[in-house]
N, C-alpha and C positions, 0 to 999 in steps of 0.2 A: 529749590533742592529736589533731588530725585524722590519721587513718590511711587508707591508707598514706601515708607521708611523701612519696614520689615524686610522687604526685598533688597533694598540697598544695603542694609546692615548684613544680611545673610550672605550677599555676594561679596562684601568686603571681608567678612569673617573667613569665607572659603578661599579668598585670594591672598589673605595675609600670610606672611611667613611665620611658620610655627617655631616656637622655641623648643618644643619637644618633638624630636625627630620620630619617636615611636608613633605618635598620632599621625604623622604624615604616612608612615608605613601602613598602619591599619587602614587609613583612608584609601590608599592606592590598592591595597589587598581587597577591600570591599568592592571597589570599582571593577577590578579584574574579575572577582568572583561573579558579580552581576553580569558582566559582559560574557563570560564563559557560559553561564547558565542560560542566558537569553539566546546566544548563538547556537548552543547545543540543542535547545528545545525547538528552535526554528528548523534546524537541520534535521532533527528526528522526525518532526511532523511532516516535512517535505518528503522524506524517505517513505513514510507511511502512506502519504498521498500517492507517491509513485507506485508503491505496491498495489494499492487499490486500483489505480488506472490500469496497470498491467493485467491485474486479475480480470477487470472488465473488458479490456481491449484484446487481450490474448486468449485467456481461458474461456470466458463467457461469450466471446465472439465466435469461438471455434466449436466449443462443446454445445450441444443442444441444451436449452434451459430445462426442458422436460423430456421424458422418454416413456413410451408405452411399449410393453413387450407382451406378446400373446401368452396366455397361460397354457393353452392346449394346442389346438391345430393352428396352422398358418391361416391367415385371413385371405380368402380368394377374392371376394368382391370388396376390395378395399377403397376404391375411389369414392363411393358415397360416404364412407366413414371418415375419409380425409376431409370431404366437404363439410360434414357435421362438425368435426373437430375445429375446422377453420372458423365456423360460426360460433364457437363457444366463447364466453366472455373472457377477455384477456389474452386470447390466443392470436398471435400475429401471423405465424406461418407454420405449415405442416409439411413434413417430408417423409415419404415411406422408406422403410429401411429393412434390410436383411443382414443382421450381424453374423459374422464368421469369426471363429476363434480357432487358430491353428498355429502351425510352425512354418516359418519361411526357412528354406534350405538353399545354400549355395556352397557347393563343395562340401567341406567338413563343418561348415558354420551353420548354426541353427539359431533362430530367434523367434520367441513367441510374439504373436501380433493379434490385435483386435481389429479385424477388418470390418468396414461398414459398406454394404452394398447400397448404393444410393442412386437417385436420379439427379444428375448434376444441376439441372435448372431448378428443381425443388429444394435441394440441399443448400444452394446459394442463398435462398431466402431465409434459411434457418441459421446457417453458419457462415461467417465472413472469413473464408479460407484464402481468398485471392491474394491479400497482401503478404502471405507467408509461403507462397508457392514458388518463390524464386523465378518469376517470370512465366510460370506455367499456368494452366487453367483447369478447372474442373471439367470443362468441355473436352479435354483430352481423354476422358473416360468415355469410350464409346461401346455400345452393346456388341458383344461377340468378339471383341478384340482382346479381351482379358488384360486390360491395362491396370496398373497399380499406381497409386500415389502413397508414399510412405514417409514417415517421420525421418528427419535427418539422422537421429541417433541410430535408427535401424539400418539405414543405408550405410552409415559409417561402419557399423559393426559387421555388416555382411560384405563391405567393400563394393557397394553398388554405385553406378552412375546411371543417369537417364539413358534409356535404350537397352540396358542390360536385362537379361532374362533371370528369373528367379523361380524356384519351385515352392508351391504352397502345399503343405501336408495337412489334409483334413480327414477326420474320421468319415467312414462311409455313411451316407444317410441311413438313419434307422439302426445304426450299430450301437448306440448309446455310449460311444467312445471305446468300445471293445473291438478287437480285430485289427488287421493291418490298415494303416491310413492310406488314403489315395493321394497320389502326387499329381498336382495340376500346374501347368506352365503358365506363367504370367510375365509381362514386360513392364518395367518401370518407366512411367511416363512423366512423373513429377515428384518433387521432393518437398515435404512440408517442414518448414524451419521456424519453429516457435521459440527455440532457445530455452527449452526446459524439459521437464519430466515427460510431457505428452509426446515429445519427439520420439520416445523410445517405445511407445505402444500403439500409436494411432496409424491407421491405414485406410485407404478408400479404394473401392472398385465400383463398376457399374452395377446397378440393381439387377439387370438381366443376367449378367455373368454369375452373380451371387445366387440368383434363383436357380440357374442351371446347375450349379454345384450342389445346392441343397435338394434338387429335384422336387421343387414345389410349384412348378408351373409359373403362373402369373401371380401367385400369392405373395404376401409379405409377412414378416414376423413382428412388425411393430411400426411405430412412428416417432420421428423427432419433432419436437415442438419448440417454438420460440414464443415467449410471452412478453407482454408490455411492461410488467413489473418484475424485475429480476428477483427481488427479495421475497416475492409472493409466489415463486415458481411451484413450490409444493402444493399450495392450495389451489392454484389455477389449473395445474396439471390433474390433480385429483378430481376437481370439479368436471373437467372435460371428460375424464375417463368414466365417471359415474353415468354419463348419458349414453355410453356405447352399448350396442346390442350383444357384444361378447366381452368376456373378462380379460383384463389386462393387468400385468404387473406395472406399478407406477413408480417412477424414480425421477429425481431431478438433480441438478448440479449441486444442490445443497448436500446431498449424500456423498458425492464423490469429491467435491472441492470445497464444501462449506466450512471444513475445518480451517482452510487457508483464510477465509474471510474472518472467521471468529478469532483466529490467531493474530491477524493484523489489528483487529479492534482491541484485543487484550494487550498487545504490546504497546499500542498507542496510549491506552489508559495508564498502564504502568509507567511508561516513559514520562507522561505528563506529571504524574504524581511525584516520581523520583526527582525529576528536574526542577519542579516547583519547590520541592524541599531544599534542593541545592541552592536555588535562588533565595529561598527564605533565610538560609544560613548566611549567605553572602549579604543579604539585605540587613540582617540584624547585626552584622559587623558594624553597620552605621551607628547602631546604639552605642557601641564601645567608642566609636569615633566621637560622637556628639557628647557623651558623658565626659570624656577627657577634654574635649573642646570647651565645655562649660567650665570645668575646673581651671583651664588655662585662661579663660576670658572673664574671670570673676571681677577683676578691677574694671574692665570695659563695661560689664553689665552694671556695676555699681555707678559708674559715671553716667551711663545712659539713663538709669533710673532717677538719679538726682537731678537730671536735666528734664525730667518729666515723661520719660518713656514708660508706658504702661506694661503690665504683665503679658498682655496678648501680643504687643509689638515685639517683646523679647522672645516669646514663644515662636512667633512667626518668623523671626530672624533665624532661629536654629532649625526650624522646619525647612526654610529655604536653603540653608547650608546643607542639610542632609539630602534634600531633593536634588540639589545641583550635582552632588556626587553621584546620586542614583541615576539621574538623567544622562550623565556622561557615560556611565557603564551601560545603560540601556541603548544609547545611540551607537556606541562601539559595538555592542553585541548584536544589535539589529542589522547594522551594515555588514558585519562579518558573517552573520547568519545568512543574509540575503545573497551575498557573494558565494559562500560555500554551497548553499542550497541549489543555486542555478548551475554549478559546476560539479556537483557531487559525483555524478556517473562518470564523467571524464577523469576526475581525480582518483576515484577508486580503480578505474581501468588502468590508469598510469601506475598506481601502486602495485596492482596485480602483475603488470608487465615487468616491473622492477624486481619484485620479490619472487615471482613465479608461483604465488599462492592465490588460489581462487576462493573468494569469500562465499560464493554460493555454488554448490555442486549441482549441475543440472540433473543429475541422477536422483537427487533428493528434493530440490526445490523446483517450482514451476517456472522459474526464469533463472538465467545464469549471469545476471548482472544486477548491480544496485540501482534501482530507478529513483528518480526524484521529480517532484512537481511542486513548485512553490505557489502558495496561495497567500494573497495579501491579507486575507482574513486571519490567517495564522499569525502573521506578523503583528497585527493590531491586538489580537488576543494575548499573545506572549508579552508584548511590551506593556499593554494595559495592566496585566496581572503583576508584572514586575514592579511597575510604578505604584500600584496599590500596596504591595508588600513593603516597598521602601517608605511610603507615606506612613504606614502603620508603625514602622520601626522608628520614625522620628518623633512620635507623639510623646512618649514617656520622658526622654531627656529634655525635650523642648518645654514640656509642662513643668518639670522640676526647675528649669532655669527661670521660668516666669514667676515661680513662687519665692525665689531667693530675695531677701531684703538687703538694701544697701548697707546698713550697719553690720550685718553678718558678713557680707562680702568684703567690706573694707577692713573689718576686724581680722579676717582670715588672710587678707592679701599681705 
């Protein structure tokens, strides 16, 4: 005979045709609830993984991890400082910068912009811009040619294409923002397409052109830094600045974009808690199913006990019956979650095309699509948690079934 007996009996109980259709309905509802909870949790975790990936690959690959800005005068002899910063613990790369804040003008259209005067070869070590330049390169920024690389949202708003001329309005150096701005002619040589909010503010020009506009000679106004531990950017940047011979304002990506990272972690935590509660509710529907199954199988339990079945064998049979329902729901939910998680971006894009509604507005969010990244560890975590909840749900009704005595069962049957 099939061994162990508890597994065999539990399998037969779950396969047997039920006299009470309501028990079958509750059983199917619990399986469906578990499947929905498992698939939703896998899908949500994959979306959060995708947001973290895009934050790292787009935002943190383009923005410097840390930034130093001079407190007073521009730094003239900046090369030794750059070398000193490069030698600081945790600093991977250093790039000199002259930031410019002004207005871009084309016809009657105006757009505020944060331009960064950079050395292309140095900035390429700090920021991975090449994949988002639509076939262009930072090397197109050449000294004296006044070339610009602008975010796609800026070029769309101003109606610019590569090769077009655009005017940059800047306050006169030393004017403290008062007086008539000076107009400077630039040429668009590249378009930065990140697909999010940064496209509407970022722009780059060559360091020498920025120095000329600011009338600071060969001096710079700060440095961009790349660190080896992204989450320690504040500490590493501050430590590097403490050893400098001049005072700098210190900032990092955590100040400008850290809220995005914290929001992702908060949403992940809340989503796990809420969906685990959903799965718990669905799992404990198994309690109702097993309680009614015990009542329905009283005569069978009595017969098994009179034939020598022990309490633990009876309990094991009902645990197996409940776990079979739970495993069915977990398998369905896991497969559905895996399928949807790998196709989430395409599915959302298709829904957006059909409805005409965008789920993420690039003017508000740092990307304009729903990302996804499936991790097998998430699948094991979710399915393991679901099976644990299901097992806990089977304990009480199975325990009660094992305590019933044959004379009680036959008297009630």
